[in-house]
C-alpha positions in Angstrom: -15.4 13.0 4.1 -15.9 9.6 2.7 -19.2 7.8 3.0 -19.7 4.8 5.2 -18.8 1.6 3.5 -21.3 -1.2 3.3 -21.8 -3.2 6.4 -18.8 -5.6 6.7 -19.0 -9.3 7.5 -17.6 -8.4 11.0 -20.8 -6.5 11.7 -19.6 -2.9 11.6 -19.6 0.1 9.2 -16.5 2.2 8.9 -16.1 5.8 7.8 -12.7 7.5 7.4 -13.1 11.0 8.7 -9.5 12.3 8.3 -6.9 10.7 6.1 -3.1 10.7 6.4 -3.1 12.8 3.2 -4.8 15.6 5.2 -2.3 15.4 8.2 1.0 14.8 6.4 0.8 11.2 7.5 0.7 11.9 11.2 -2.8 10.6 12.1 -6.0 9.2 10.7 -9.4 9.5 12.3 -12.0 6.8 11.7 -15.6 6.3 12.9 -17.0 2.8 13.5 -20.7 2.0 13.9 -21.6 -1.5 15.2 -24.5 -3.5 16.5 -24.4 -6.0 19.3 -21.8 -8.7 18.6 -20.1 -6.7 15.9 -16.4 -7.6 16.4 -13.0 -7.1 15.0 -10.8 -10.2 14.5 -7.9 -10.5 16.9 -4.9 -8.6 15.4 -1.9 -6.4 16.1 -0.5 -3.3 14.3 3.1 -3.3 13.5 3.4 0.5 12.9 0.4 2.3 14.3 -0.6 3.2 17.8 -4.4 3.3 18.1 -6.7 5.1 20.5 -10.3 4.1 20.6 -12.9 6.4 22.2 -16.4 5.1 22.8 -18.9 7.8 21.7 -22.1 5.7 22.3 -22.8 2.3 23.7 -20.5 -0.2 25.4 -17.6 -2.1 24.0 -15.5 -5.0 25.3 -11.8 -5.0 24.4 -9.4 -7.8 24.6 -5.8 -6.7 24.8 -3.1 -9.4 25.2 -5.6 -11.6 26.9 -7.0 -9.0 29.3 -10.6 -7.9 29.0 -11.6 -4.2 29.4 -15.2 -3.0 29.3 -15.5 0.6 28.1 -18.8 2.6 28.2 -19.6 5.8 26.3 -17.3 8.6 27.3 -14.3 6.4 27.9 -11.5 5.1 25.7 -8.6 2.8 25.5 -5.0 3.2 24.2 -3.7 0.3 22.1 0.1 0.6 21.6 1.8 -0.7 18.6 2.5 -4.5 18.8 -0.2 -5.3 21.3 -2.7 -8.0 20.2 -6.2 -6.8 20.5 -9.9 -7.2 19.4 -13.2 -5.6 20.3 -16.8 -6.6 20.5 -19.9 -4.4 20.9 -21.8 -5.5 24.0 -24.7 -2.9 23.9 -27.4 -2.8 21.3 -25.3 -0.4 19.2 -22.0 1.4 19.6 -20.2 4.3 17.9 -16.4 4.5 18.2 -13.9 7.2 17.2 -10.5 5.7 16.4 -7.3 7.7 16.1 -4.4 5.9 14.3 -0.8 7.3 14.5 0.9 7.3 12.2 -1.7 7.3 9.4 -1.7 4.8 6.6 -4.0 1.9 7.7 -7.1 3.9 6.8 -6.3 3.4 3.1 -6.8 -0.3 3.6 -10.0 0.2 5.5 -11.4 2.6 2.8 -10.7 -0.1 0.2 
């Protein structure tokens, strides 16, 4: 496993748990830790589906202009091509992210 990177300007720390090299490029598994107001910029993936599972805390997702609140124990599927962003609304949150196919985790690790 790779260590957490330094806290990013967006307010979260990211750790790549499983790389595409370990799954023949099929999936990558990423853990994100964030404090209140940590957020990702609005973006879309052109190749990867993403599933985000909230392990701890509560997170607000914006998907194509629709808002979804997800507490711990729930998740959200983000299909390829859908514009999305997230923001931590609890004091802290811990997320597990599955990306398929793998590849994007190389950019996050850098």
